[in-house]
C-alpha positions in Angstrom: 91.0 70.0 79.4 93.4 68.1 81.6 94.9 69.4 84.9 95.8 68.4 87.9 93.7 68.3 90.5 93.8 67.2 94.1 91.6 65.0 95.9 93.1 64.7 100.0 96.3 64.4 101.3 99.6 63.2 99.0 96.2 62.4 96.4 96.7 63.7 93.1 95.2 62.6 90.1 95.2 63.8 86.4 91.5 64.6 85.4 89.4 66.0 82.9 88.0 69.4 83.8 85.9 71.7 82.5 87.6 74.4 79.8 88.7 77.6 81.1 85.8 80.8 80.6 86.5 85.0 80.6 84.3 85.6 84.4 86.0 89.3 85.1 86.6 91.9 82.4 90.7 91.7 83.6 90.8 87.7 83.1 93.2 85.8 80.4 93.1 82.4 79.2 96.2 81.0 78.1 97.3 77.8 76.8 100.5 76.2 79.0 102.8 74.7 77.3 105.0 74.2 80.0 104.9 73.4 83.6 106.5 72.8 87.6 105.8 72.3 90.2 106.1 74.6 93.2 107.7 74.4 96.4 104.3 75.9 97.9 102.5 72.9 95.8 104.0 70.4 98.3 101.6 72.5 101.3 99.1 72.0 99.2 99.9 68.1 98.8 100.4 67.5 101.8 97.1 69.0 103.2 98.4 72.4 105.3 96.5 74.2 103.5 92.6 73.4 105.1 90.8 75.7 102.3 91.2 73.0 99.6 88.5 71.0 98.0 88.8 67.4 96.1 88.8 68.5 92.6 90.8 71.7 93.4 93.2 72.3 90.0 96.9 72.8 91.0 99.8 74.4 89.7 100.8 78.0 89.4 104.2 78.1 87.6 103.7 77.5 83.8 104.4 78.8 80.6 101.9 79.2 77.4 100.5 81.3 75.6 97.6 83.9 76.1 94.7 82.6 73.4 92.1 85.0 75.1 91.2 87.8 77.1 88.8 90.2 78.6 87.7 93.2 77.6 89.8 95.8 79.9 93.0 93.6 78.8 95.3 95.7 77.1 
């Protein structure tokens, strides 16, 4: 799949990354149909969060379609 990845301060790239997988019983996989940048993403882009590593996928403000859920999702 394609994703917006952080590769360093002010270095964002759209890259091909592995497809998500259900890892935990309460996980859900969502096919993103719309996305937006959040104000908190600006801290990540500027390097304010020291735990960011090259290749980390950005984005938590999105809408989409649930395509798979773990066994404990009701």
